[in-house]
N, C-alpha and C positions, 0 to 999 in steps of 0.2 A: 329730210333728213338733215340737222345742226352736223355740221365739221368743226374740226377744231381750229382752235387759233393757232397761226402760223409761231410755229418755232416751238411748240408744244408735243406732246403727246402722251400715249393712256400708256399708265404699267399693267399688265393682266399678265395672269393664269404666268406662267412658266416664269416669264422673266420677273412679276413680283416675286416671286419666289426666290429669283438670282439677287434681287435689291436686298432683299432679307437677308440672305443669307450674306453678302458685303456688308450690311451697316454691324449684325450685329457680329460678324469676326473685327472688323474695325475698333465698333465699341468694347469688347472683351480684352485687347490689348491696353485702349487708352487703359481702360482701371485697372488692371493689372500694374500701368505703371505708377498709379493713382489717383488719378484724372478721376473727374464729377460732370454726370450730365448736363448740360445746361440748356433750356427753355427761350428761346428769346423769340418777342414778333415779330412778325414778315416786313408790319411797315416801322417807321423807325422816320422823327425831323429829319428833311431833308439838308440841316447843315450837320448832321452826324455824320454824313457818308463830304459833301464839303471839306471840314474841320481835318479827319483823319484817313480816307484815300486818297485827298489831291484832288485838285481843281487844275494839275496839268496832266492827271491819267483818262487816259479809252473812255475806263465808268464812268466817269465823271461827266465827262465834256461831249460822249457820244450813247451810251448802250444803257446809263439810268431810265426807267420809267416812276415820273412823278406827275401828282397832281394836285391837288389847289380840294380841301375838304369842308363840308360845308361850315367851319368856323376862317375858312379864310387860308388857315394851315398849310405853308412846303409839306405835303409827304412822300416820301417815296418807296420804293419795294424794296427789300434791302435787295443791295446787289454782288457783296457778302457777306457773310456773318461775323468776322473780329472782332468789324465795328459795332458791331449791337454786342457782343460779347462781354469787350472792356464795360461800354457803357453800362450794364446792368450788374456787374461789379464797382465801376463807383455807385450805381446809384444805392447798390446793395450791401455797401460799406464794410466789403470783402478785402479791401487794404486796410481795415483797421481794426474789425471782427475776427479776421485770419491768422494763421501766419504762412508765412511767405513761403512756396510760391502760391497762388491760385493757382489751379491748377482745373482749365476744362474744354471738354467735348463734348461736340454740337450733329446733329443732323437733321437741313432741313433744305427746303427748299430756295433757290434764289432764284432773281429777274433781274434780264441783261438783253438790251436791245440788240440783237450782232449778228452774225448770217451764219442763218443751220446749216450744221453739218454733222459727219458721223460724232455719234457722243457725245457733240454740244448743242446744247438748246435755247430758246429764248430763257423759259420756267425751267432747271432744272437742278438738282437736291445737290447740296453738299457737305459732306464731313472734313472737322475741321478740330486742330488744339489747341490751344492757347497756354501754354506758361508762364505767370506775366507775375510781378514782382524782383525779380530777379536779374543779373546781368555775370554771368558765369558762362567759359564757351564751352566747361560741362553741359553745364546747362541746356545749352543749343547743339550742340552733339548728345546730349539724351534721346532730345528730340530727337534727330534723323536717326538714328541708328532705330527709333520706336518705329518712325515714321517708315522706314526701309523693312525692320521685322515685320509687319503689315503687309506691304508689297510681297516678300515674299509668300509668305501665309495664303494669299490667292491666287497661288500658283506664278507670283511676276518673277523667273528664275535670274536673266539674264537682263540686269539693272547697273545702270549706270548716272550716279549721281553725280548732277551739272553743280560746281558750286564757285561764291566768289564770295569776297569780301568788301561792302563796302564803306570799310572804315567806322572808326569814328568822326566826331562833326569837325576839327580839326585838316582831315584825311579827307574825305566829303570835298568840304568849298576849295582847298587848295585843287582840286581833280575838277571841281565843279569850270574851275578858273582857267584850267590849262584845256578841260575843254572848250572853251567857250573860245578861247583866243586863235583853237583848232580849224573849227568850225566857222568862225568869220568870215573867211575869204569864196566859201561855195555854199552856206549854207542858203544863199538867192538861188541856187538851179539847186536845191534839192526841194522836198513834195513838200504838199502846205503844211499836212502835220509836223511836219521835222520844223519848217518855221513856227507856229505856232511854241513848240516845245524850245525848242534855242530861249523864249522868250521866258517860260514859265519853268520847265523844270529840262536846265540837259542831259542833264541822263536819258533822260525819254528816249533823246536821239537814239543812243544802241539801241534801242528794240524797235528800231523802226526794220519793215521790212520788204520791204523796195529797194529789187535787188542793183538798182544806181547804186544807192543811197547804203546799201551795204560794202559795194565799195570803197566808197570816202569811209565808213564808219573803223573799216579792217586797215584803214592805218592813225588809226583817232589815237592817243593815248594811254596807258594801261592804266588804270586800277590799281594795282599793286605796284606800282613805280608812286603814291602818294602815300600808301598809311604811312604813321606816322610810327613810333620801334611800338608803346601800346598796343598799337592797332594790330601791326603783325607779330606783340607777343603768338596772343587771341586766338589770330590763324591760326597760325603753324600749331596748339596747343591741342584747336581741333581739330586739325588734321592729323595731329596723332594719335585722337583719341578714336576715332575710326580707322586711322590701320589699327590699331591695336584688336578693333573689335570686325578688321575685315569687312569693311567697308567701301567698295572701290568707288575708286570717287575721280574727278578732272578735272580740274581749277579753266572754268573759263572766262574768262576777263574780260566781257561782251554781257555775260549778265546782270540781271541791273534787278528782275523782277517791273513789274507791272504798276503796284502800287506806293505810291508815293511816303508810307511810314518811315517801308524798309530803310535801317542801317547795319552795319552791322554784316555778319554773314546773311546769304541769301545762297538760297541752294533750292535743284527741280530733279526731281528723277522722270529718266527716259525709258523705257521699255525697248527693245528691238522683240523679238520673237524667234520663232527655232528657225523658223527657213530665212529669218533675215532682213525680214519685216521691221524697218523701225515706225513706230506709232511717235514717235515723239513725245511730251512730256506727258505726264497721270500722276503728277502730285508737286505739290512745292510749298517754299516757305519763305520766313526769314523770320531776322530778328529787325528790334524798334525797341526804339530809344527812347521819343518822347510823346507816342500814342497814345498812353496812356495819362500824360497829363495832360494832352492837346483836350480829351476829353471830361475835362475835370477832376482827374484821380494826382497822385502826389507824382511827383516826379522820379520814377522807377521803371524800366526796364522790362522783355519781355520777350516770348521767341514763341511763332505756332508755324503752321498749313495747314492746305488743305487738296482736297481729292472731290473735283467728283465722280459720284457717284452713276451716272449714265455712261460718262468715259470710259470709264473700270468696267462695265459689264457691259460694255458695247465690244474694248477688245478684249477681255473675257470669252467672251461668245467670238469673238472673230479668231481667232489662235487656240481656240477649243484647250480654252484651262479650267471653261465646266467640266468636260470629259475625265476632266483630272481628281475633282473631288467628288469623294461619298456620295452615292443617287440619298443616301436618306437622309443628306442632309439637306437634299431641296423636295420631292419628293415625299410619293406615301408608301411604307414598310407595309399596309394588309388594306385590303379591298375585299370586303365581307360579301359572300355570294348567299343571302338566305333561297331557298328550293321551298317556294309556294310560301301565298301568304298566310298561313299558319306555322309557318317558322318566324316568320320576321320580328317575333319576341322577343324568342330568346334567341337570332343570334342581332339585335336592337344591345342587349344586354354582353353580350358576348365585344360588341365592338367598342360600348365603353368602359370594355374588361378590360380591355388591351388600352386604350388612351391614358385610361388612370393610372396605368402601370409607366410609363413616358414613350409607350411611338406613335406614331403617325398614321391616322386606320379613317375610314371611309365605311359606309357599305349603301349599297343600293335597297332601295327604300319604296322603289315600282315595282310594277310585275314584270321584268323582264325577262327573257330565257337565257340560259348559259349561256350562246355563244356573244347576248351582247352584254351580258355579266362580263363577258372576259374581254371583250370590247370595249368596255367604257370603264373598268381593270388599269388594259395599254393606258389610254387614252390620260390614265390620272397617272402612267408611270407609277404605278404601283412594282415594289417587290413580288410582295406572294398574293395571291388568292388565295379569299378560306371561306368554304363551301359545308355552308349548312342545312341539312335534308333533315329529311322526321325519322330517319335512322342515325343521324351524328346526333338528333337532342335525346332523343329515348338515351344512348349510349354516352353522354353529357362527352362525347368531344367531337372535332373539328376536321377537315379534311387541307393543308395544310399544300398549297403548290408555289414551287419555285419561276414563276413566268416568262424567265428567262430561259431555264433547264427545263419547264414542262416536266418536273419531275413534284411526283403530291406524296405526302403520307398523312398519315392519323395519328392527329395527337389529343390525348385529352386535357380533358379542360385543366385542370388543375399542371397538366406541364407545358399551356398553350406558350407561357411570359419566358419560363427559361429555356425552349428549345430557341424560341425569337431570339435571346441571346445568343443564344447559341451560333444560330444562321448568322444571323446580321452583324457577329462582330464584337457585342459588346461586350466591354474588358469586366465592367463593374457587373455584379447579378442585379439587381432588380429586390428592393424586401419586399416589394408583394405591402405596401403601403396603403389599398386598398381594399377592401372587400369585395371580390365577386358579387353579384347578383343577379345572378343566371341564370339561381335553383341549380346550382350542376353541381354542389359538394364539394368546393372544391378545398378549403379551411384552412385558406389564407392565412387568415387571421392566427390556426395553429402553428402553420410554418413558419409564421414573422415569431408568434415566442418560442420555438424552437429553435 
C-alpha cells in the first residue's frame, strides 16, 4: 500500500461534489461581476515570489517548496496565485491591450509547508480574484461586497468583516518608524520570528501569535493615528459604501495580513456558526500599490482576495451548511433500475434521454436484484428511482419512485421530463431540445415545434 504524502488528501465521491459546487458558485458570481478565468502554471521562477510576496513573510521564509530544475534554475511550487496571475497579465501585455481594470478569477492548487490542521493542507486549492489597473475605494468596496455575497450564498450568514487600512506610502513609513521606536526596548525579549520581522518588516510583528508577545503588541501604536488625510478620506469612503450595502464590519487596528505586497485596505472574513463556534478567517485580501510594477508591469494598483476551498468545505460540513443546499446540486436526480437483462437497452436510452434534458442520472448496468439496486440508489444519494421492467417497455412508461417518501407513480415516457421538472421544483420548463432515442414515440420534436 502506498500512503498519502503528509499534508495532502484525496478528494473523492461526495466531498468532490461539494468541492465542485463551491468552486462553481464562486466562479459564477465572479463572472457576474465581469471577471474572466485565468489558469496559470503551478510552478514559477522563485524570484517571482521573493519579489512579490516579500522575504519578510512567513511564506517565503518558511513555507515554500523550492527546488533546482535540470537547468539549475530555482523553481517554486506556487504558495499563492496572486503573483502568478499578475505575472500573466504583464506577460500577455493585458495592461497595454485591455481597458482597465483587468479582472481575473482563478481556482487551483497551491503548496505551503505548514502544519496540517482542519481544512488546511500542504497542498490546497484556492479561489481568488484580482482587479488590477485601478485605484479607487469604490473598486475596493466592490471586491469586498462580491466576496461577502459569495460567502452568504454558500450559507455563511453570521459573517464578520474585519478591516483595516495600511494607508498610502507616507502613512506606512511614518507608522513603521513609530513601531520601530515602540518595540526597540522590548524586541530582545520577544520571539525569534519577531526579532527577524523587526529587521525585515516591523509590521509583521503585529501578526505574532505568541501570547506573551501579543500582550506587548496590544500596547503598540495604532495605524489609524498615522494615516494621511488622503488615506483617511479613501478609507472613510470605503466604509460608507459598505454601510450602504449592509456589509457588517469591525475595524481591526492589528490586521496587516501576511503578505508584503498589501497596502491600503486589508480585510478578513470571519465566521461564527449558529451554535456560536468561531471558525476564524475563511477568506481574506487587500489592496496593493506596487505589486504590478514589482513584477514588471506599469505603476498601477489593484485589489484582490482569496479563499481556501478545503477550508470552506470543511467548515460547511462541520456546521451542516450543505444540509441546507438543494440536494440536486450535489447528487443524482434519478437512478435507473432495469429489471432483467432484456430491458437494459431500453433503460440505457431512457437514462441518456434524462441526461440530455439537463438532469443528473445514472443506471445499473449489472445484473442486480431490486433490493441491491435500491441500495445502490440510496448510496448514490439519488432523489428518484426509475424502475423499468418488461411491462414498462411494452407500455412506453416508467415507474418513478420517490426514494425519501417511498411513493411511486407510473409515468409515460413523453411526460417524464415534465414530471421531473414538477417534482424537483425546476422553475423553467425544459424545451426538450434532444430527440428521445428510446423508441417510445414520445414525439419530443413535435412538442418543441408546437
